C-alpha positions in Angstrom: 2.6 7.6 -9.8 5.5 8.4 -7.6 8.1 5.8 -6.8 9.5 6.1 -3.3 12.5 4.8 -1.4 11.5 5.6 2.2 13.2 3.9 5.1 11.4 1.2 7.1 8.6 2.8 9.0 5.2 2.3 10.7 2.7 1.6 7.9 -0.2 3.3 9.7 1.8 6.5 10.1 2.8 6.5 6.4 -0.9 5.9 5.3 -1.9 9.1 7.1 0.4 11.1 4.9 -1.3 10.0 1.6 -5.0 10.7 1.5 -7.1 9.1 -1.3 -4.2 7.2 -2.8 -3.1 3.6 -3.4 0.1 2.7 -1.5 2.5 -0.1 -2.2 4.7 -1.4 0.6 7.4 -3.9 0.9 6.5 -5.5 4.3 9.2 -6.2 6.9 7.1 -7.0 10.0 3.6 -8.3 10.7 1.6 -8.5 13.9 0.3 -11.6 15.6 -2.7 -11.6 13.1 -0.3 -11.4 10.1 -1.3 -7.8 9.4 1.5 -5.6 8.0 2.8 -3.1 10.6 6.3 -2.1 9.4 7.7 -1.7 5.9 9.0 0.5 3.2 6.8 2.6 0.9 7.8 1.7 -2.6 5.2 3.7 -4.6 1.9 5.6 -4.3 -0.6 6.8 -6.8 -4.3 7.7 -7.2 -4.4 5.0 -9.8 -4.5 1.3 -8.8 -3.6 0.3 -12.3 -0.3 2.4 -12.0 0.7 0.4 -8.9 -0.1 -2.9 -10.6 2.1 -1.9 -13.6 4.9 -0.9 -11.3 4.6 -4.1 -9.2 4.8 -6.2 -12.3 8.2 -4.7 -13.1 9.9 -5.2 -9.7 10.9 -8.2 -7.6 9.1 -8.1 -4.3 8.0 -11.2 -2.5 6.2 -9.7 0.5 4.2 -6.7 -0.5 1.1 -4.9 0.7 -1.3 -2.7 -1.3 -3.8 -0.5 0.4 -6.1 2.4 -0.4 -6.3 5.4 2.0 -9.5 6.9 0.8 -13.1 6.3 1.9 -14.0 2.7 2.4 -17.1 1.2 0.8 -20.2 1.0 3.0 -21.1 -2.4 4.5 -22.9 -4.6 2.0 -21.3 -2.9 -1.0 -18.9 -4.6 -3.4 -15.9 -3.1 -5.2 -14.4 -4.5 -8.4 -10.7 -3.7 -9.2 
């Protein structure tokens, strides 16, 4: 897992830089539908468990975790 300290930026643009990884953002701005649009990338890793462990050690009230890899097909379920 890599811990980051990037400046506030467009979340969609940052997601494009990290393929097949879990990303953890501190969110600074959401759109009208409450979807995160701007924030700071705090950490990224191929392992979801690594981000969970990192998140448990920091203070962050408004965070967003996303995966940039292939999404499950419609009708499939994923257990984390």
